[in-house]
C-alpha positions, -999 to 999 in steps of 0.1 A, spaced: -149 270 -763 -158 302 -745 -187 303 -721 -215 326 -733 -226 356 -714 -257 344 -695 -287 367 -692 -317 361 -670 -346 378 -687 -369 389 -658 -387 412 -683 -422 418 -668 -424 385 -650 -421 404 -617 -458 414 -622 -452 448 -608 -440 434 -574 -405 446 -564 -400 417 -539 -406 392 -567 -381 412 -588 -355 411 -560 -360 374 -555 -355 367 -592 -323 388 -591 -310 368 -562 -319 334 -578 -302 345 -610 -271 354 -592 -270 322 -572 -277 302 -604 -246 316 -621 -261 341 -645 -240 371 -654 -268 396 -657 -305 402 -653 -326 421 -678 -359 440 -675 -382 457 -700 -391 494 -698 -420 511 -716 -439 544 -716 -473 528 -722 -488 561 -736 -461 560 -763 -460 523 -770 -498 517 -771 -526 537 -787 -554 551 -766 -578 527 -784 -558 497 -773 -553 510 -737 -590 515 -734 -600 480 -745 -614 457 -718 -589 433 -703 -592 414 -671 -561 414 -649 -550 415 -613 -549 453 -616 -583 461 -632 -605 456 -662 -587 476 -690 -555 472 -709 -543 505 -695 -546 492 -659 -529 459 -669 -499 477 -686 -495 502 -658 -496 473 -633 -466 457 -650 -444 488 -652 -417 498 -627 -408 535 -623 -379 554 -609 -385 544 -573 -384 507 -582 -355 509 -606 -334 528 -580 -339 498 -556 -331 474 -584 -300 492 -593 -288 492 -556 -298 456 -551 -278 444 -582 -248 464 -571 -251 448 -537 -252 413 -552 -226 421 -578 -247 412 -609 -251 434 -640 -286 446 -649 -300 463 -680 -333 466 -698 -348 466 -733 -364 500 -738 -395 501 -761 -394 538 -768 -369 567 -767 -383 582 -735 -377 549 -717 -342 547 -733 -334 582 -719 -349 571 -685 -324 542 -683 -294 565 -690 -297 576 -654 -283 542 -643 -252 542 -665 -258 506 -675 -232 486 -694 -255 473 -721 -285 482 -742 -309 457 -757 -331 459 -788 -362 436 -784 -373 418 -815 -404 440 -817 -382 471 -820 -358 461 -847 -379 477 -874 -379 512 -858 -350 529 -875 -352 561 -855 -351 542 -823 -322 521 -835 -302 553 -844 -309 567 -809 -295 536 -793 -266 533 -816 -255 569 -809 -250 559 -773 -222 535 -783 -229 510 -756 -226 473 -765 -261 463 -777 -278 429 -779 -302 428 -809 -328 401 -810 -339 390 -845 -373 373 -838 -401 381 -863 -375 398 -886 -368 396 -923 -333 397 -936 -339 432 -947 -349 442 -911 -316 427 -898 -296 443 -927 -310 477 -918 -303 474 -881 -267 462 -887 -261 491 -911 -272 516 -885 -250 502 -858 -220 499 -880 -225 535 -893 -226 548 -857 -196 526 -848 -216 510 -820 -206 476 -807 -233 450 -811 -242 414 -813 -272 398 -829 -293 372 -810 -310 344 -830 -345 344 -817 -379 328 -825 -407 349 -811 -432 322 -801 -441 316 -765 -432 288 -758 -412 280 -790 -416 245 -805 -383 226 -806 -386 220 -844 -388 258 -849 -354 265 -833 -333 262 -865 -301 267 -845 -280 263 -877 -292 299 -884 -266 310 -859 -237 301 -882 -256 317 -911 -259 350 -892 -222 349 -883 -212 344 -919 -236 370 -932 -228 398 -908 -194 389 -895 -203 396 -859 -208 378 -826 -241 360 -823 -261 350 -792 -293 330 -787 -324 343 -770 -347 313 -763 -384 310 -755 -386 272 -754 -395 249 -726 -366 231 -709 -329 236 -715 -319 212 -743 -322 237 -771 -302 263 -752 -274 239 -744 -274 227 -780 -269 263 -791 -234 262 -775 -221 241 -803 -224 271 -826 -202 292 -804 -228 316 -792 -215 347 -774 -245 352 -752 -275 332 -740 -307 348 -728 -336 330 -711 -368 342 -695 -370 334 -658 -398 332 -633 -405 321 -597 -435 301 -609 -446 293 -645 -482 293 -635 -481 330 -624 -501 356 -644 -483 368 -675 -478 360 -712 -441 352 -708 -444 329 -678 -450 296 -697 -418 301 -717 -397 308 -687 -374 288 -665 -382 284 -628 -354 285 -602 -346 247 -605 -345 250 -643 -322 281 -641 -297 261 -620 -301 231 -642 -293 252 -673 -261 267 -658 -250 234 -645 -256 218 -679 -236 245 -696 -207 241 -673 -207 203 -678 -209 207 -715 -179 230 -716 -160 208 -692 -167 178 -714 -153 194 -745 -119 196 -730 -88 194 -752 -77 170 -779 -61 140 -762 -55 113 -789 -32 86 -773 -33 101 -738 -39 75 -711 -52 88 -678 -34 77 -647 -67 64 -634 -69 41 -664 -36 24 -658 -47 -1 -630 -79 -8 -650 -59 -15 -681 -36 -38 -661 -65 -58 -648 -86 -60 -680 -55 -69 -701 -39 -93 -678 -48 -123 -700 -31 -107 -730 6 -115 -737 24 -87 -754 
């Protein structure tokens, strides 16, 4: 069984602090993840003025606009993120939430694109991503079969490499809502690679997803689940990140190869001792 591509979803869990972002990149690398992922928005395009002007208490002020601005990184921060990831030799990419942000990310010549579950219904946005012909991860949370059908059609028409990611968009997700058998259903329906983007607590569900041959695994990560932010509670802290990657490695190691009738050399002295009373 092939090891899935492991993505640490930093998202906006950096809370607008570049040092937190760098620490999460470092922890992700040291824990054995292959890539880190951020989120990029132009808040004036993603949110209406009415929403941005609504009252909202946050570390950055008393309106939604101040909160959203506080969570966004700009060119200065992403330049440093790009350099830091290159230094640590870990891939990074981001899920854009609007075309302007998608164009902004082009500057960094990233290997991957990502369609967040919220964006899968925006056909114009999907076409813009697909025309770039970068391998794209497409999350399927909150999506009807028709939503997924339309997205797959667009990417196939543009001859853009993609994989779907089974996802349930609750934070945190209840174990009984995981329905991991959907992964095989997606594979059969769309004849493509399928990953898993998890929002659950702990690592059991993510490790269980391996039995379905997932091509990628994405989990939200944080330095502290009690920090400010809507994604923090569904994230893995550093100890959990390492536990996840260690568990995956042990799972894959334990599968091994078919060995019917094979006796390990270490078993021979034990067999001799335990079977000494048996005459053959």
